[in-house]
Structure formats: C-alpha cells, structure tokens
C-alpha positions as CSV (number, residue, x, y, z in Angstrom):
1,M,-78.3,8.6,23.2
2,K,-77.3,5.8,22.0
3,F,-75.9,7.1,18.7
4,F,-73.9,9.5,21.0
5,Y,-72.4,6.9,23.0
6,T,-71.4,4.8,19.8
7,L,-70.1,8.1,18.3
8,L,-67.7,8.4,21.7
9,L,-66.5,4.5,21.3
10,L,-65.5,5.0,17.8
11,M,-63.4,8.2,18.5
12,T,-61.9,6.4,21.4
13,L,-60.7,3.5,19.3
14,I,-59.4,5.9,17.0
15,A,-57.2,7.6,19.3
16,T,-55.7,4.4,20.5
17,S,-55.0,3.4,17.0
18,C,-53.1,6.5,16.5
19,S,-51.5,6.6,19.8
20,S,-50.2,2.8,18.9
21,D,-48.9,4.0,15.4
22,S,-47.1,7.1,16.8
23,K,-45.4,4.6,19.5
24,D,-44.3,2.3,16.7
25,L,-43.1,5.1,14.7
26,S,-41.0,6.7,17.3
27,K,-39.2,3.4,17.7
28,N,-38.4,3.5,14.1
29,L,-37.3,7.1,14.1
30,G,-33.3,8.1,13.9
31,K,-32.0,4.4,13.0
32,E,-30.2,4.1,9.8
33,G,-33.0,2.8,7.3
34,K,-35.9,3.8,9.4
35,N,-38.5,6.5,9.0
36,C,-38.0,10.0,9.2
37,Y,-39.4,13.5,8.2
38,K,-36.6,15.5,8.4
39,D,-33.0,15.3,9.3
40,K,-33.0,16.2,12.9
41,T,-35.3,13.1,13.5
42,C,-32.0,10.7,12.1
43,N,-29.1,9.8,14.3
44,D,-25.8,11.6,14.3
45,N,-23.9,11.0,10.8
46,L,-27.2,10.3,8.9
47,I,-29.4,12.4,6.8
48,C,-33.1,12.0,6.1
49,V,-33.6,11.1,2.4
50,N,-37.1,10.2,1.1
51,N,-38.4,9.8,4.4
52,I,-35.4,7.2,5.4
53,C,-32.3,7.7,7.4
54,K,-29.3,7.2,5.6
55,I,-25.6,7.6,6.0
56,E,-24.4,11.0,4.6
57,K,-21.8,9.9,2.2
58,D,-20.3,13.1,1.3
59,K,-18.2,13.1,4.7
60,C,-15.4,11.6,2.8
61,K,-15.9,13.5,-0.5
62,D,-12.8,15.7,-0.2
63,I,-10.8,13.4,2.4
64,T,-7.7,11.8,1.2
65,C,-5.9,9.2,3.7
66,D,-2.1,9.9,4.3
67,K,-1.8,6.2,5.6
68,V,-1.3,3.7,2.8
69,W,-3.4,1.2,5.2
70,A,-6.2,3.4,5.9
71,D,-9.5,4.3,4.2
72,C,-12.3,7.2,5.1
73,N,-14.8,6.1,7.4
74,P,-18.1,7.4,5.7
75,Q,-20.1,7.8,9.4
76,N,-17.2,10.5,10.7
77,G,-15.2,11.6,7.7
78,K,-12.0,10.3,9.3
79,C,-9.5,7.7,8.1
80,D,-9.8,5.3,10.9
81,V,-10.8,2.3,8.5
82,L,-8.7,-0.7,7.6
83,K,-8.0,-0.5,4.0
84,E,-9.0,-4.3,2.5
85,G,-6.2,-6.2,1.7
86,Y,-3.8,-4.1,4.4
87,C,-2.8,-4.6,8.2
88,V,-1.4,-2.7,10.8
89,I,-0.6,-5.3,13.5
90,D,0.1,-8.8,13.0
91,G,-3.3,-9.6,14.7
92,H,-4.8,-8.2,11.1
93,C,-2.8,-11.4,9.5
94,D,-3.1,-15.1,9.6
95,T,-1.1,-16.0,12.5
96,Q,-2.4,-19.4,12.4
97,N,-0.1,-19.9,9.3
98,N,2.8,-17.8,10.3
99,E,2.0,-14.6,8.8
100,I,3.0,-11.3,10.3
101,C,2.5,-7.6,9.1
102,N,5.0,-6.0,7.1
103,Q,5.6,-2.6,8.8
104,N,7.2,-1.2,5.6
105,T,4.2,-2.3,3.0
106,F,1.7,-2.8,5.6
107,K,0.9,-6.3,3.8
108,C,0.4,-9.6,5.5
109,Q,3.6,-11.7,4.5
110,K,4.9,-15.1,5.9
111,T,7.6,-14.9,8.5
112,C,10.1,-15.4,6.0
113,I,10.9,-16.2,2.5
114,E,12.3,-19.2,1.7
115,N,16.0,-19.6,1.4
116,T,16.6,-15.8,2.5
117,K,19.4,-15.3,5.1
118,K,19.6,-12.8,8.4
119,C,22.1,-12.2,11.0
120,S,21.0,-13.9,14.4
121,E,20.3,-11.0,17.0
122,N,23.3,-11.9,18.9
123,T,25.1,-11.7,15.3
124,K,27.0,-14.9,16.4
125,S,25.3,-17.1,13.4
126,I,23.8,-16.6,10.1
127,L,20.2,-18.0,9.9
128,I,18.3,-19.4,6.5
129,C,14.6,-19.5,6.3
130,K,13.5,-23.1,5.5
131,N,9.6,-23.9,5.4
132,N,9.0,-20.8,6.7
133,V,11.1,-20.9,10.0
134,W,14.3,-19.4,10.4
135,E,17.3,-22.2,11.1
136,N,20.7,-21.9,11.6
137,D,23.0,-22.1,8.5
138,T,26.4,-21.0,9.9
139,T,28.1,-20.5,13.2
140,C,30.7,-17.5,13.5
141,E,34.2,-18.5,15.1
142,N,35.3,-16.9,18.1
143,N,35.9,-13.1,17.6
144,K,33.8,-13.1,14.3
145,V,30.2,-12.1,13.8
146,C,27.7,-12.0,10.8
147,Q,28.2,-9.2,8.4
148,K,26.6,-7.8,5.4
149,N,29.3,-8.1,2.3
150,S,27.8,-6.8,-0.7
151,E,24.6,-8.5,-1.2
152,T,25.8,-11.4,1.0
153,L,26.1,-12.4,4.7
154,I,29.5,-13.5,5.9
155,C,31.4,-13.9,9.2
156,K,33.9,-11.4,9.8
157,E,36.3,-10.2,12.5
158,K,34.7,-8.0,14.9
159,C,35.4,-4.1,14.7
160,N,36.8,-2.4,17.5
161,S,36.8,1.1,16.3
162,H,35.0,2.9,13.8
163,S,38.7,3.2,12.0
164,D,38.2,-0.5,11.2
165,C,35.6,0.1,9.0
166,A,35.1,1.2,5.5
167,K,34.4,4.5,4.4
168,K,30.8,5.7,5.2
169,E,30.6,2.9,7.7
170,I,30.7,2.6,11.7
171,C,31.3,0.2,14.1
172,N,28.2,-0.6,16.1
173,S,28.3,-2.2,19.9
174,L,28.0,-5.7,18.5
175,G,31.4,-5.0,16.4
176,Q,29.5,-4.8,12.8
177,C,30.5,-2.4,10.5
178,I,27.2,-0.8,9.4
179,K,25.8,2.3,7.1
180,Y,23.4,4.1,9.2
181,D,21.2,6.4,7.5
182,C,20.3,9.9,9.2
183,N,18.4,13.4,8.4
184,N,20.5,15.3,11.2
185,D,23.0,14.9,14.0
186,S,21.1,14.4,16.6
187,E,20.1,10.9,15.1
188,C,23.8,9.8,15.2
189,G,24.2,10.8,18.6
190,E,21.6,8.1,19.5
191,I,23.4,5.3,17.9
192,N,25.1,2.3,20.2
193,S,28.4,2.4,18.7
194,I,31.6,0.7,19.8
195,N,32.5,3.6,21.7
196,N,30.1,5.8,22.7
197,N,32.8,8.4,23.6
198,E,33.7,8.9,19.8
199,K,31.2,11.4,18.4
200,L,29.2,10.8,15.6
201,Y,27.7,13.2,13.1
202,C,25.4,13.1,10.2
203,D,27.1,13.5,6.8
204,V,24.6,15.6,5.0
205,L,26.0,15.9,1.7
206,A,26.2,12.2,1.2
207,I,23.5,10.4,-0.5
208,P,21.9,8.8,1.3
209,K,22.7,11.1,4.2
210,T,25.1,8.6,6.6
211,C,26.3,8.8,10.1
212,I,30.2,8.8,10.2
213,P,32.9,9.4,12.9
214,F,33.9,13.0,14.0
215,E,37.5,13.4,13.5
216,E,38.9,15.0,16.4
217,H,41.8,17.7,15.5
218,S,43.4,21.1,16.9
219,C,43.8,22.6,13.6
220,G,41.8,24.9,11.4
221,G,41.2,27.7,14.2
222,E,39.4,28.0,17.2
223,S,35.7,27.9,15.2
224,D,33.4,25.1,16.1
225,N,31.5,24.9,12.7
226,D,32.7,21.9,11.7
227,I,29.5,20.1,11.2
228,S,26.2,21.6,9.4
229,S,24.1,21.7,12.8
230,K,26.6,24.0,13.9
231,A,27.2,26.2,11.3
232,E,28.2,29.8,12.0
233,E,25.5,32.5,10.9
234,I,26.7,35.4,8.9
235,D,24.7,38.4,9.2
236,I,23.7,39.8,5.8
237,T,21.6,42.4,6.9
238,D,23.9,45.0,5.1
239,L,25.0,43.2,2.3
240,K,23.3,44.9,-0.4
241,N,25.4,48.3,0.5
242,H,28.5,46.5,1.7
243,D,30.4,43.4,0.7
244,I,30.9,41.1,3.6
245,M,34.5,39.6,4.2
246,L,35.6,36.6,6.4
247,N,39.1,35.5,7.2
248,K,39.6,32.1,8.7
249,K,41.7,29.2,8.8
250,I,41.0,25.7,7.9
251,C,43.2,22.0,7.6
252,I,42.5,18.7,5.9
253,K,40.9,17.3,9.1
254,D,38.6,20.6,9.4
255,Q,35.6,21.6,7.9
256,D,33.9,24.9,7.9
257,W,30.1,25.5,7.7
258,Y,28.0,28.9,7.6
259,K,24.7,29.9,7.0
260,I,22.7,32.8,5.7
261,N,18.9,33.4,5.8
262,L,17.6,35.3,2.5
263,T,14.3,37.2,3.7
264,K,13.6,38.1,0.1
265,D,14.0,36.5,-3.2
266,V,17.4,37.1,-4.5
267,S,18.1,37.5,-8.2
268,S,21.9,37.4,-7.6
269,L,24.4,36.8,-5.0
270,N,28.3,35.9,-5.7
271,F,30.3,33.6,-3.1
272,N,34.1,34.0,-3.7
273,L,36.7,32.0,-1.7
274,S,40.3,33.0,-2.1
275,F,43.3,31.2,-0.5
276,P,47.3,31.6,-0.9
277,K,48.0,27.9,-0.5
278,G,46.5,24.3,-0.9
279,D,43.7,23.2,-2.6
280,L,40.2,24.3,-0.8
281,D,36.3,23.9,-2.6
282,L,33.3,25.6,-2.3
283,I,29.6,24.1,-2.0
284,I,26.5,26.4,-1.7
285,V,23.2,24.3,-0.6
286,D,20.0,25.2,0.4
287,K,17.8,23.8,3.6
288,N,17.4,20.6,2.3
289,F,21.3,20.2,1.5
290,K,20.7,20.3,-2.2
291,T,23.4,21.6,-4.1
292,I,23.0,25.0,-5.8
293,G,26.4,25.7,-6.6
294,Y,29.6,24.8,-6.2
295,S,33.3,25.6,-7.5
296,M,36.2,23.1,-7.2
297,A,39.7,22.9,-8.9
298,S,39.9,20.6,-11.8
299,N,43.6,19.9,-11.2
300,D,45.3,18.1,-8.0
301,T,47.0,21.6,-7.1
302,N,48.6,22.9,-3.9
303,V,49.4,26.4,-5.0
304,G,46.2,28.1,-3.8
305,G,43.7,30.1,-5.9
306,E,39.9,31.3,-5.8
307,E,36.9,29.4,-6.1
308,T,33.6,31.7,-6.9
309,V,29.9,30.5,-7.1
310,N,27.3,33.2,-8.8
311,S,23.9,32.1,-7.5
312,K,21.0,33.3,-9.5
313,F,17.6,33.4,-8.9
314,L,17.4,32.2,-5.0
315,A,14.2,31.9,-3.3
316,K,13.9,33.3,0.1
317,G,14.9,30.9,3.0
318,L,17.8,29.5,4.7
319,Y,21.3,28.5,2.7
320,Y,24.6,26.8,3.9
321,I,28.0,27.5,2.6
322,H,30.6,24.5,2.9
323,I,34.4,25.0,2.8
324,Y,36.8,21.9,2.8
325,R,40.3,21.2,2.2
326,Y,41.1,18.6,-0.6
327,K,43.9,16.3,0.2
328,T,46.6,16.9,-2.7
329,S,49.1,14.1,-3.9
330,T,51.6,16.4,-2.1
331,D,49.7,17.1,1.2
332,T,52.1,15.3,4.0
333,D,50.8,17.1,6.9
334,L,47.3,17.0,7.4
335,S,47.2,19.2,10.3
336,A,49.0,22.1,8.2
337,D,46.7,25.3,8.8
338,N,45.6,27.1,5.5
339,D,44.2,30.6,5.6
340,Y,41.7,31.5,3.5
341,S,39.1,34.8,2.8
342,L,35.2,34.4,2.1
343,K,33.6,37.2,0.3
344,L,29.7,37.5,-0.3
345,S,28.9,40.4,-2.5
346,N,26.3,41.7,-5.5
347,L,23.7,41.3,-3.7
348,D,20.6,41.9,-5.9
349,T,16.7,41.5,-5.4
350,D,15.3,43.5,-8.1
351,T,15.6,41.2,-11.1
352,R,13.1,38.3,-11.5
353,C,13.7,35.2,-13.4
354,T,11.2,34.8,-16.6
355,I,10.1,31.7,-18.4
356,A,10.5,33.4,-21.7
357,N,14.4,34.3,-21.1
358,K,14.8,30.6,-19.9
359,D,16.5,32.0,-17.0
360,C,16.3,28.7,-15.1
361,D,17.3,26.5,-17.7
362,N,20.8,27.2,-18.0
363,L,21.6,26.7,-14.2
364,K,24.6,24.4,-14.0
365,I,23.7,22.3,-11.2
366,L,20.0,20.9,-11.3
367,R,17.2,21.0,-13.9
368,S,14.9,24.0,-12.4
369,V,12.0,25.9,-13.6
370,C,11.3,29.6,-13.0
371,D,8.3,30.4,-10.7
372,E,7.2,33.7,-12.0
373,E,5.0,34.4,-9.0
374,T,8.2,34.8,-6.7
375,G,10.8,35.5,-9.3
376,S,13.0,32.4,-8.3
377,C,14.2,29.4,-9.8
378,K,12.8,26.3,-8.0
379,H,13.8,22.6,-8.6
380,L,12.1,20.6,-11.2
381,N,9.8,17.9,-10.2
382,A,9.8,16.1,-13.4
383,N,8.1,12.8,-13.7
384,K,9.9,10.4,-16.4
385,T,10.0,13.4,-19.0
386,V,14.0,13.9,-19.1
387,E,15.5,12.8,-22.4
388,L,18.9,10.8,-22.6
389,G,21.6,13.1,-21.8
390,D,19.7,15.8,-20.5
391,L,20.4,16.9,-16.8
392,C,18.6,15.4,-14.2
393,E,18.3,15.5,-10.4
394,E,17.0,11.7,-9.6
395,K,16.2,8.4,-11.4
396,N,12.6,9.2,-11.6
397,N,13.1,12.5,-14.0
398,C,14.3,10.2,-16.7
399,N,12.2,8.7,-19.4
400,E,11.9,5.0,-20.5
401,N,15.2,5.6,-23.2
402,A,17.1,5.7,-19.8
403,S,17.5,2.3,-18.8
404,Y,20.0,3.2,-16.1
405,G,18.1,6.3,-15.1
406,C,20.2,9.5,-13.5
407,F,23.8,9.2,-13.7
408,D,24.6,10.5,-10.3
409,M,27.7,12.4,-10.1
410,E,27.5,13.0,-6.2
411,I,31.1,13.6,-4.5
412,Q,31.0,15.4,-1.4
413,G,27.4,16.6,-2.2
414,I,28.2,17.9,-5.6
415,N,26.3,17.3,-8.4
416,L,28.7,17.3,-11.6
417,D,26.1,17.5,-14.1
418,N,24.2,14.6,-13.2
419,Y,22.3,13.3,-16.4
420,C,20.1,10.7,-17.9
421,T,21.8,7.7,-19.6
422,K,21.7,4.1,-20.4
423,I,23.0,0.8,-19.6
424,C,25.5,-0.3,-22.1
425,S,28.0,-3.2,-23.0
426,S,30.3,-1.6,-25.2
427,D,31.5,2.1,-26.6
428,L,29.1,1.3,-29.7
429,D,26.2,1.6,-27.5
430,C,26.8,4.9,-26.4
431,S,28.1,6.5,-29.9
432,D,24.6,7.9,-30.5
433,M,25.2,9.9,-27.2
434,D,28.9,10.7,-28.0
435,M,29.8,9.0,-24.7
436,V,31.7,6.1,-23.7
437,C,30.9,2.7,-21.7
438,L,32.0,2.8,-18.3
439,S,32.4,-0.2,-16.2
440,L,30.7,0.1,-12.4
441,I,30.6,-2.2,-9.7
442,V,27.1,-3.6,-10.4
443,T,26.7,-2.6,-14.6
444,S,28.1,-0.7,-17.3
445,V,26.6,2.8,-18.1
446,C,27.3,5.4,-20.8
447,V,29.0,8.5,-19.5
448,K,30.9,11.6,-20.6
449,P,34.4,11.1,-21.7
450,C,37.0,12.4,-19.2
451,T,39.2,15.2,-19.5
452,S,41.8,14.7,-16.7
453,D,42.7,12.2,-14.0
454,N,41.1,14.2,-11.3
455,D,37.5,13.1,-13.3
456,C,37.9,9.8,-12.7
457,K,39.2,10.1,-9.3
458,L,35.7,11.8,-8.7
459,I,33.5,9.4,-10.9
460,L,34.9,6.3,-9.4
461,D,36.1,7.7,-6.0
462,D,39.5,6.2,-6.2
463,E,42.5,8.2,-6.0
464,T,44.2,5.7,-8.3
465,A,41.9,6.2,-11.3
466,V,43.5,7.9,-14.3
467,C,41.9,8.9,-17.6
468,N,43.1,7.4,-20.8
469,N,41.8,8.5,-24.2
470,G,38.6,9.9,-22.6
471,K,37.9,6.3,-20.5
472,C,38.4,6.1,-16.8
473,N,40.7,3.1,-15.6
C-alpha cells in the first residue's frame, strides 16, 4: 500500500513538471528566434528552420524596388524600407546642421552650396549662399526682376507679353522670361503666365518639349488641327485598296496635324505632299513624337513642289503627320493661304524585315534594329557602342571616342542624320572623319561640311548663316 502511494506521488510530480515545461514552451512558440516544430507554430512572415522561427528571406528574392530610396522589406516583400544613405523628407536628415532632403537625388544636402546664387521668391533680388545661409546679393531696380541669362543671374526689365521673350520662352506672371518643359498641351494650360488669355501649347517636336505661345490666326482654312493634341484623324481602313487624298490650306502662321492608327505592322506606307506655290515641309513621327521620316526642300524656294516620305517596316500603333509652311526670303504676307494635297498610298502589310537583309540598318532618320518577331523596325537602344561618324539617337549611344556625343541636328523635330562626333580646336582635329570644326556657343565640334546656306541656317538656327567652302559662318 505504501508503495502504491509513493508511485502515485511520483506520477503527480512528473505530470506537474511536464505541464510547466509545456507552458514555458508555448510562451516561446511563434516569435522570431523562438522554438517551433512546424511553420504553423511561427508568427506571420516567419518559417520554422531547425526548430527555430526565422525571417523568410525569400520574400525579397525577386523584388526590384523602383524608387531609388527604397529597399525591400524581408518581412513583407514590399519596398517600404528606407535605403541607407537616402532620405525622403527633411526629417531623415541632420536638420540641426541645416541639412535638407534633395527631392531629385533623395540625398541629404546642406541648405545651399557656398557662393551659388538664386532668385528670391518675389524675384526682386538675387540671393547668394554664404556660410550655408541665403543672403541678399543684388537688389533689382524698379520694373526689373531677377532673370537667368545663360548660366548667370541678372536683373532685367520685366516682360509684359510672350513676344518680349526669346524664341522658345514664355513670360510668366512675375515678368520673367522662362523656358517651361512639358509633355503635352494640358501641362502648358496650367502655367500662370503674364496673360492667361494667351494660349500656350506644347511644342512636342522641340528637344526638350517646351511650352510656347499659340499664334492666333484666321488663315490656313477652317481646320482646328493646329496642335498635336487636336490632330485630325485620317481613316485608313480601306487604304490597302484605295489611295487617300486630302485637299487643304495652310499659311505661315498655321500648322496642320493629322494622325493615323495602324492596326497591323506595315512594311511600307507612302506619304506625298504636293503644293503649287510656297515651301511646305512634311514630317512623320511616332506616338512618342520621334521622327521616323521627313521631307523638306534643301533650297530657299517659293515656287511650290512635292515632299515625299516612303516609310518602311512600321510597327502597329499611332503615328502623326505634321505639315508646316516654311518662311522663305521672299515671303512678305504671313497670312497668305497655300493650297496643298496630302496623299497616303502603297500600304503593304505582307513583307517583313529581316536582320540578314539589313532592312533596318539603312533607314535615313534614326538607327534602328529589326524585330523579326513582328517584322518591323524598332528604335535602337544602344548604350555607348556607336562609333565616331555613325548615326545615333542620343548622347548615350556614342562610345568613349565621341567626346561630344551625339550631334543633335534637330530643327522642327527633324533628325538630320544625327551622328556621333568629338570636340575639336581646328579642322585638323576632324580630318580623320572628313569633317570640319564648327564653333558653337559652348564649344567646337566636328561636323559634316555644309553644301548650301540652308544647311547652315538649319544647323545654327540662324537665318543669316551662310556656307563658305564647306563651313558655316
């Protein structure tokens, strides 16, 4: 009997001990670094590894954060962690030492850089940074405001209208002439300009795209397609069977925009512009306003003629047709109407480009590559691989030998054989490329010899420029 009671007491003690151990174990289950026996016994975002709850590292395995300041949070797989050395708000910086968060680089920086200048908020003075504090440097006289002039700031007479400003500039409500970059017409409509009754629109063919004043006019016919956002759509449903012809009017103050929607990849499509007098030019651009074809007279003529663009291997999508009247040296009446006919023809969707045939290598405007899957040519995304003298789209295309980068021959959005080139000091530096050294505003670069005065007018954007023995003056 005594043995029985002893055994009962021993079993009670064992049960009590197990219960206590079980309670202690249950306290530890689920938390990071605590005991576990399967994943379900760990808290969310943790897994059970060797009986220990650990963070599931794989949640960030295939995550790439778009924001430069963000890191992936391993606990939830979201980009909600601030990357070391970056900021989003001023509070992430040392505000005691006048640091702020630069919203372009998302890096902390001092409030201002020593000896740099800026306009005051009311534009009445020029400020300079001294000992990390903005101080007054120059007070502008009456009717003058702080203005940017090239790379410096000056006090300049206030503008009263857009016409007081230089080309590609607008007059804002403070009386400053400024350049205002844009992506579309609606952004220009939001600008608080000197006179909000004057309409602004986005010059989508400029680089960069810039808001400019809209010139009111009554010439050029009754069409409302003066800007790209109001382009007149041309129905090309039956173009494969029949040519399409439009008969319109235009004047120097006018521009005409049309758009077409290709529902299939197109191997050829011709655009022909004919006009009995004046000098009209034709540009074809894609949905991003990149030029894919143009035709313009090489001489300053007012006798009429034709401009033709034969487009090859176009990918399906939206395309724009831009027509404008060039002001010649003999034009005196800017409101005189010109008749013109625009014809679309020779639509072919059966032929495809091939890499072997180099169908996309010889297109005049931009370097492009053949996408054999779709059979169309697509813009080249070259990265520092293009040689000196070869065609390019942008500076990053050119290799290290092209010290200047891509010589951008943009005029009215037309790429006149952009090519990689280098900085020079004399014609001798350019002799290996069969080019000449041209002095620009900032530096001198090797360029192809001019063949006419019109070449120089386009290159220098100067109506008085002339071509003399292959060089622009």
